[in-house]
DSSP file (Angstrom, degrees, kcal/mol; ACC not computed):
  #  RESIDUE AA STRUCTURE BP1 BP2  ACC     N-H-->O    O-->H-N    N-H-->O    O-->H-N    TCO  KAPPA ALPHA  PHI   PSI    X-CA   Y-CA   Z-CA
    1    1 A M              0   0    0      0, 0.0     2,-0.2     0, 0.0    82,-0.1   0.000 360.0 360.0 360.0 127.0    2.0   -2.6  -23.1
    2    2 A D        -     0   0    0     80,-0.4    82,-2.5    70,-0.1     2,-0.3  -0.487 360.0-164.7 -76.1 146.6   -0.2    0.4  -23.5
    3    3 A Q  E     -a   84   0A   0     80,-0.2     2,-0.3    -2,-0.2    82,-0.2  -0.965  11.8-164.6-136.4 150.4    0.4    3.4  -21.4
    4    4 A M  E     -a   85   0A   0     80,-2.6    82,-2.8    -2,-0.3    79,-0.0  -0.953  22.6-123.0-129.3 151.3   -1.4    6.7  -20.3
    5    5 A T     >  -     0   0    0     -2,-0.3     4,-2.5    80,-0.2     5,-0.2  -0.491  30.6-110.8 -84.9 164.9   -0.1    9.8  -18.7
    6    6 A P  H  > S+     0   0    0      0, 0.0     4,-2.8     0, 0.0     5,-0.2   0.865 121.3  53.2 -61.6 -31.7   -1.6   11.0  -15.4
    7    7 A T  H  > S+     0   0    0      2,-0.2     4,-2.0     1,-0.2     5,-0.1   0.874 107.5  50.0 -73.8 -34.6   -3.1   14.0  -17.3
    8    8 A E  H  > S+     0   0    0      2,-0.2     4,-1.5     1,-0.2    -1,-0.2   0.943 114.3  46.7 -66.4 -46.7   -4.8   11.6  -19.9
    9    9 A V  H >X S+     0   0    0     -4,-2.5     4,-1.0     1,-0.2     3,-0.5   0.947 112.3  48.8 -65.6 -43.8   -6.2    9.5  -16.9
   10   10 A Q  H >< S+     0   0    0     -4,-2.8     3,-0.6     1,-0.2    -1,-0.2   0.907 110.7  51.2 -60.0 -40.0   -7.4   12.6  -15.1
   11   11 A N  H 3< S+     0   0    0     -4,-2.0    -1,-0.2     1,-0.2    -2,-0.2   0.772 112.2  47.1 -66.3 -28.0   -9.1   13.8  -18.2
   12   12 A G  H X<>S+     0   0    0     -4,-1.5     3,-1.9    -3,-0.5     5,-0.5   0.541  79.3 122.7 -96.9  -4.3  -10.9   10.5  -18.8
   13   13 A L  T <<5S+     0   0    0     -4,-1.0     6,-0.1    -3,-0.6    23,-0.1  -0.325  81.7  15.4 -62.0 139.6  -12.2   10.0  -15.2
   14   14 A G  T 3 5S+     0   0    0      4,-0.3    -1,-0.3     1,-0.0    -2,-0.1   0.533  97.2 105.1  72.1  12.3  -15.9    9.6  -15.2
   15   15 A S  T < 5S-     0   0    0     -3,-1.9    -2,-0.1     3,-0.2    -1,-0.0   0.525  84.5-126.6 -91.0 -10.3  -16.1    9.0  -19.0
   16   16 A N  T   5S+     0   0    0      2,-0.3     3,-0.1    -4,-0.3    -3,-0.1   0.693  80.4 116.7  61.6  19.0  -16.8    5.4  -18.7
   17   17 A E  S   <S-     0   0    0     -5,-0.5    40,-0.4     1,-0.3     2,-0.3   0.867  86.9 -15.1 -74.7 -42.7  -13.8    4.7  -21.0
   18   18 A F        -     0   0    0     -6,-0.3    -2,-0.3    38,-0.1     2,-0.3  -0.947  59.6-125.0-154.3 170.8  -12.0    2.9  -18.2
   19   19 A E  E     -b   58   0A   0     38,-1.8    40,-3.6    -2,-0.3     2,-0.4  -0.867  28.7-121.7-121.1 158.1  -11.8    2.2  -14.5
   20   20 A V  E     -b   59   0A   0     -2,-0.3    18,-3.1    38,-0.2     2,-0.5  -0.834  19.6-166.2-103.3 134.4   -8.7    2.7  -12.3
   21   21 A V  E     -bc  60  38A   0     38,-2.8    40,-2.4    -2,-0.4     2,-0.5  -0.996   7.4-155.7-121.3 123.6   -7.2   -0.1  -10.3
   22   22 A D  E     -bc  61  39A   0     16,-3.6    18,-2.2    -2,-0.5    40,-0.2  -0.891  10.3-175.6-100.4 124.5   -4.8    0.9   -7.6
   23   23 A V        +     0   0    0     38,-2.3    19,-2.1    -2,-0.5    20,-0.2   0.071  43.8 116.8-108.3  24.6   -2.3   -2.0   -6.8
   24   24 A R  S    S-     0   0    0     37,-0.3     2,-0.1    17,-0.2    -2,-0.1  -0.291  73.0 -89.1 -80.2 168.6   -0.5   -0.2   -3.9
   25   25 A E    >>  -     0   0    0     16,-0.1     4,-1.9     1,-0.1     3,-0.7  -0.371  39.8-101.2 -80.2 168.0   -0.6   -1.6   -0.3
   26   26 A V  H 3> S+     0   0    0      1,-0.3     4,-2.1     2,-0.2    -1,-0.1   0.880 121.5  52.0 -54.2 -45.5   -3.2   -0.6    2.1
   27   27 A S  H 34 S+     0   0    0      1,-0.2     4,-0.4     2,-0.2    -1,-0.3   0.818 111.0  49.5 -67.3 -28.2   -1.0    1.9    4.0
   28   28 A E  H X4 S+     0   0    0     -3,-0.7     3,-1.1     2,-0.2    -1,-0.2   0.898 110.4  48.1 -77.4 -40.5   -0.1    3.7    0.7
   29   29 A V  H >< S+     0   0    0     -4,-1.9     3,-2.4     1,-0.3    -2,-0.2   0.833 100.5  67.3 -73.8 -32.4   -3.8    3.9   -0.4
   30   30 A A  T 3< S+     0   0    0     -4,-2.1    -1,-0.3     1,-0.3    -2,-0.2   0.738  93.5  61.2 -59.1 -19.7   -4.6    5.4    3.1
   31   31 A Q  T <  S-     0   0    0     -3,-1.1    -1,-0.3    -4,-0.4    -2,-0.2   0.533 129.7 -64.8 -82.0 -10.8   -2.5    8.4    2.0
   32   32 A G    <   -     0   0    0     -3,-2.4     2,-0.3    -4,-0.2    -1,-0.2  -0.093  50.9-156.9 129.9 131.6   -5.0    9.1   -0.9
   33   33 A K        -     0   0    0     -3,-0.1    64,-2.8    -2,-0.1     3,-0.1  -0.890  39.8 -79.2-129.6 164.6   -6.1    7.4   -4.1
   34   34 A I    >   -     0   0    0     -2,-0.3     3,-2.4    62,-0.2    62,-0.2  -0.397  66.3 -93.4 -55.3 125.7   -7.6    8.4   -7.5
   35   35 A P  T 3  S+     0   0    0      0, 0.0    -1,-0.1     0, 0.0   -15,-0.1  -0.201 107.5  10.3 -49.7 127.2  -11.3    8.9   -6.9
   36   36 A G  T 3  S+     0   0    0      1,-0.3   -16,-0.2    -3,-0.1    -2,-0.1   0.413  89.3 151.2  85.7  -0.1  -13.3    5.8   -7.6
   37   37 A A    <   -     0   0    0     -3,-2.4     2,-0.3   -18,-0.1    -1,-0.3  -0.395  47.4-125.8 -72.1 151.5  -10.3    3.5   -8.0
   38   38 A I  E     -c   21   0A   0    -18,-3.1   -16,-3.6    -3,-0.1     2,-0.7  -0.713  23.9-139.6 -87.7 135.4  -10.7    0.0   -7.2
   39   39 A H  E     +c   22   0A   0     -2,-0.3   -16,-0.2   -18,-0.2   -18,-0.1  -0.883  36.6 152.4-103.6 107.7   -8.0   -1.2   -4.6
   40   40 A I        -     0   0    0    -18,-2.2     5,-0.1    -2,-0.7    -2,-0.1  -0.893  40.8-132.8-129.4 106.3   -6.5   -4.5   -5.2
   41   41 A P    >>  -     0   0    0      0, 0.0     3,-2.0     0, 0.0     4,-0.6  -0.235  24.4-114.6 -57.0 142.3   -2.9   -4.8   -3.8
   42   42 A L  H >> S+     0   0    0    -19,-2.1     3,-1.3     1,-0.3     4,-0.5   0.870 115.0  57.9 -42.9 -46.9   -0.4   -6.4   -6.4
   43   43 A G  H 34 S+     0   0    0      1,-0.3    -1,-0.3   -20,-0.2     4,-0.2   0.713 111.5  41.2 -67.9 -17.7    0.0   -9.5   -4.1
   44   44 A L  H <> S+     0   0    0     -3,-2.0     4,-1.6     1,-0.1     3,-0.3   0.397  86.0  94.8-100.7   1.6   -3.6  -10.2   -4.2
   45   45 A L  H <X S+     0   0    0     -3,-1.3     4,-2.1    -4,-0.6     3,-0.3   0.911  81.7  55.6 -64.3 -40.9   -4.3   -9.5   -7.8
   46   46 A E  H  < S+     0   0    0     -4,-0.5    -1,-0.3     1,-0.2     4,-0.2   0.905 114.9  40.0 -56.9 -38.5   -3.9  -13.2   -8.9
   47   47 A F  H  4 S+     0   0    0     -3,-0.3    -1,-0.2     1,-0.2    -2,-0.2   0.690 123.3  38.7 -89.5 -16.8   -6.6  -14.2   -6.4
   48   48 A R  H >< S+     0   0    0     -4,-1.6     3,-3.2    -3,-0.3     4,-0.2   0.436  80.1 102.4-111.7  -6.5   -9.0  -11.2   -7.1
   49   49 A M  G >< S+     0   0    0     -4,-2.1     3,-2.1     1,-0.3    -1,-0.1   0.778  70.4  71.4 -52.9 -26.0   -8.6  -10.8  -10.9
   50   50 A N  G 3  S+     0   0    0      1,-0.3    -1,-0.3    -4,-0.2    -2,-0.1   0.677  85.3  68.6 -62.8 -19.7  -12.0  -12.5  -11.2
   51   51 A E  G <  S+     0   0    0     -3,-3.2    -1,-0.3     2,-0.1     2,-0.3   0.597  88.3  82.2 -77.5  -7.2  -13.6   -9.3   -9.8
   52   52 A L  S <  S-     0   0    0     -3,-2.1     2,-0.5    -4,-0.2     6,-0.0  -0.704  80.7-126.6 -96.2 147.3  -12.6   -7.5  -13.0
   53   53 A D    >   -     0   0    0     -2,-0.3     3,-2.0     1,-0.1    -2,-0.1  -0.837   4.0-148.6 -96.1 120.7  -14.6   -7.6  -16.2
   54   54 A K  T 3  S+     0   0    0     -2,-0.5    27,-0.2     1,-0.3    -1,-0.1   0.695  97.6  62.8 -63.1 -18.4  -12.7   -8.7  -19.3
   55   55 A N  T 3  S+     0   0    0     25,-0.1    -1,-0.3     2,-0.1     2,-0.3   0.481  96.4  72.9 -83.9  -4.1  -15.1   -6.4  -21.4
   56   56 A K  S <  S-     0   0    0     -3,-2.0    25,-0.7   -38,-0.0     2,-0.4  -0.717  79.4-124.1-108.9 162.3  -13.9   -3.3  -19.6
   57   57 A T  E     - d   0  81A   0    -40,-0.4   -38,-1.8    -2,-0.3     2,-0.4  -0.889  25.9-160.3-102.8 135.5  -10.6   -1.4  -19.8
   58   58 A Y  E     -bd  19  82A   0     23,-2.5    25,-2.3    -2,-0.4     2,-0.6  -0.957  12.7-149.2-121.1 136.1   -8.6   -0.8  -16.7
   59   59 A V  E     -bd  20  83A   0    -40,-3.6   -38,-2.8    -2,-0.4     2,-0.4  -0.919  22.0-143.9-102.5 119.3   -5.9    1.7  -16.0
   60   60 A M  E     -bd  21  84A   0     23,-3.1    25,-2.5    -2,-0.6     2,-0.4  -0.683  20.4-175.1 -88.6 136.1   -3.4    0.3  -13.5
   61   61 A V  E     +b   22   0A   0    -40,-2.4   -38,-2.3    -2,-0.4   -37,-0.3  -0.997  14.2 151.1-136.3 128.1   -1.8    2.6  -10.9
   62   62 A C        -     0   0    0     -2,-0.4    27,-2.6    23,-0.3    28,-0.2  -0.559  59.0 -72.9-131.9-154.3    0.8    2.3   -8.2
   63   63 A R  S    S-     0   0    0     25,-0.3    27,-2.8    -2,-0.2    28,-0.3   0.986 118.5  -5.1 -68.8 -55.3    3.4    4.7   -6.5
   64   64 A S  S    S-     0   0    0     24,-0.2    23,-0.4    25,-0.2    24,-0.1   0.567 103.3 -90.7-122.1  -8.3    5.8    5.0   -9.3
   65   65 A G  S  > S+     0   0    0     22,-0.2     4,-1.6    21,-0.2     5,-0.1   0.003  98.2  94.4 124.6 -28.5    4.9    2.9  -12.2
   66   66 A G  H  > S+     0   0    0      2,-0.2     4,-1.6     1,-0.2     5,-0.1   0.892  89.0  41.3 -66.1 -44.3    6.8   -0.4  -11.5
   67   67 A R  H  > S+     0   0    0      2,-0.2     4,-2.7     1,-0.2    -1,-0.2   0.867 116.2  49.4 -73.6 -35.0    4.1   -2.5   -9.8
   68   68 A S  H  > S+     0   0    0      2,-0.2     4,-2.8     1,-0.2    -1,-0.2   0.863 107.3  57.4 -71.4 -30.7    1.3   -1.3  -12.1
   69   69 A S  H  X S+     0   0    0     -4,-1.6     4,-2.2     2,-0.2    -2,-0.2   0.962 111.1  43.2 -57.8 -51.1    3.7   -2.2  -15.1
   70   70 A R  H  X S+     0   0    0     -4,-1.6     4,-2.6     1,-0.2    -2,-0.2   0.895 113.4  51.1 -64.6 -41.3    3.8   -5.8  -13.7
   71   71 A A  H  X S+     0   0    0     -4,-2.7     4,-2.9     1,-0.2     5,-0.3   0.907 108.8  50.5 -57.2 -43.4    0.1   -5.8  -13.0
   72   72 A T  H  X S+     0   0    0     -4,-2.8     4,-2.5     2,-0.2    -2,-0.2   0.908 111.9  47.1 -65.2 -42.5   -0.7   -4.7  -16.5
   73   73 A Q  H  X S+     0   0    0     -4,-2.2     4,-1.8     2,-0.2    -1,-0.2   0.904 113.2  51.3 -67.4 -40.8    1.6   -7.5  -18.1
   74   74 A F  H  X S+     0   0    0     -4,-2.6     4,-1.0     2,-0.2    -2,-0.2   0.958 113.4  41.2 -60.4 -51.6    0.0  -10.0  -15.7
   75   75 A L  H ><>S+     0   0    0     -4,-2.9     5,-2.1     1,-0.2     3,-0.7   0.902 110.9  58.3 -71.4 -37.3   -3.6   -9.1  -16.6
   76   76 A E  H ><5S+     0   0    0     -4,-2.5     3,-1.8    -5,-0.3    -1,-0.2   0.907 101.4  56.9 -50.1 -44.3   -2.7   -8.8  -20.3
   77   77 A Y  H 3<5S+     0   0    0     -4,-1.8    -1,-0.2     1,-0.3    -2,-0.2   0.814 106.6  47.3 -57.6 -35.6   -1.6  -12.3  -20.2
   78   78 A Y  T <<5S-     0   0    0     -4,-1.0    -1,-0.3    -3,-0.7    -2,-0.2   0.194 127.1 -96.9 -98.9  16.5   -5.0  -13.5  -18.9
   79   79 A G  T < 5S+     0   0    0     -3,-1.8     2,-0.2     1,-0.2    -3,-0.2   0.722  73.9 143.7  79.8  28.0   -6.8  -11.5  -21.7
   80   80 A Y      < -     0   0    0     -5,-2.1     2,-0.9    -8,-0.1    -1,-0.2  -0.641  54.4-122.1 -89.0 151.5   -7.7   -8.3  -19.8
   81   81 A N  E     + d   0  57A   0    -25,-0.7   -23,-2.5    -2,-0.2     2,-0.3  -0.831  49.5 163.4-101.7 105.7   -7.7   -5.0  -21.4
   82   82 A V  E     - d   0  58A   0     -2,-0.9   -80,-0.4   -25,-0.2     2,-0.3  -0.849  26.4-166.2-126.8 149.4   -5.2   -2.9  -19.3
   83   83 A I  E     - d   0  59A   0    -25,-2.3   -23,-3.1    -2,-0.3     2,-0.4  -0.976  20.6-131.9-133.4 145.3   -3.2    0.2  -19.6
   84   84 A N  E     -ad   3  60A   0    -82,-2.5   -80,-2.6    -2,-0.3     2,-0.6  -0.816  15.8-133.5 -95.6 135.7   -0.4    1.3  -17.3
   85   85 A M  E >   -a    4   0A   0    -25,-2.5     3,-1.1    -2,-0.4   -23,-0.3  -0.832  29.3-125.6 -87.1 123.5   -0.4    4.9  -15.9
   86   86 A Q  T 3  S+     0   0    0    -82,-2.8   -21,-0.2    -2,-0.6     5,-0.1  -0.450  85.9   7.9 -68.1 132.2    3.1    6.2  -16.4
   87   87 A G  T >> S-     0   0    0    -23,-0.4     4,-1.0    -2,-0.2     3,-0.7   0.347  97.1-137.6  80.9  -3.0    4.9    7.6  -13.2
   88   88 A G  H X>  -     0   0    0     -3,-1.1     3,-1.3     1,-0.2     4,-0.5   0.007  57.1 -27.8  53.5-154.7    2.2    6.4  -10.9
   89   89 A M  H 34 S+     0   0    0    -27,-2.6    -1,-0.2     1,-0.3   -25,-0.2   0.667 130.1  70.5 -76.5 -12.9    0.8    8.5   -8.0
   90   90 A M  H <4 S+     0   0    0    -27,-2.8    -1,-0.3    -3,-0.7    -2,-0.2   0.853 107.7  38.4 -66.6 -30.1    4.1   10.3   -7.7
   91   91 A A  H << S+     0   0    0     -3,-1.3    -2,-0.2    -4,-1.0    -1,-0.2   0.474  90.7 113.5 -95.0  -4.1    3.2   12.0  -11.0
   92   92 A W     <  +     0   0    0     -4,-0.5   -85,-0.0    -5,-0.2    -3,-0.0  -0.458  31.9 169.8 -69.0 131.0   -0.6   12.4  -10.2
   93   93 A Q        +     0   0    0     -2,-0.2    -1,-0.1     2,-0.1    -4,-0.0   0.447  49.6  93.0-116.6  -0.7   -1.6   16.0   -9.9
   94   94 A G  S    S-     0   0    0      1,-0.2     2,-0.0   -88,-0.1   -87,-0.0  -0.081  86.5 -63.9 -85.2-173.8   -5.3   15.5   -9.8
   95   95 A P        -     0   0    0      0, 0.0     2,-0.3     0, 0.0    -1,-0.2  -0.315  45.6-156.2 -69.6 154.8   -7.6   15.1   -6.7
   96   96 A T              0   0    0    -62,-0.2   -62,-0.2     1,-0.1   -64,-0.0  -0.855 360.0 360.0-123.8 161.2   -7.5   12.2   -4.3
   97   97 A E              0   0    0    -64,-2.8   -63,-0.1    -2,-0.3   -65,-0.1   0.345 360.0 360.0-131.5 360.0  -10.0   10.6   -1.9
């Protein structure tokens, strides 16, 4: 499984290299998410993965890295280009919306 640090993700925002997918619950995202991130709670990923384009790269994010790691493995299995952000939002130092 490929991984990126929060700093690498922050530096790549807006570059069209990847899109961020936040797999946290609604109440967690309400406290702030990475600007422009797509919100798909982990429990709904199986049902909403068709909203993602297999020709794009996605960085998966959660609170600490565990759920996003599971999401990354799940989507990799189905042929998506995905990267896990290490440490999740607990390690994020960048802006939130």
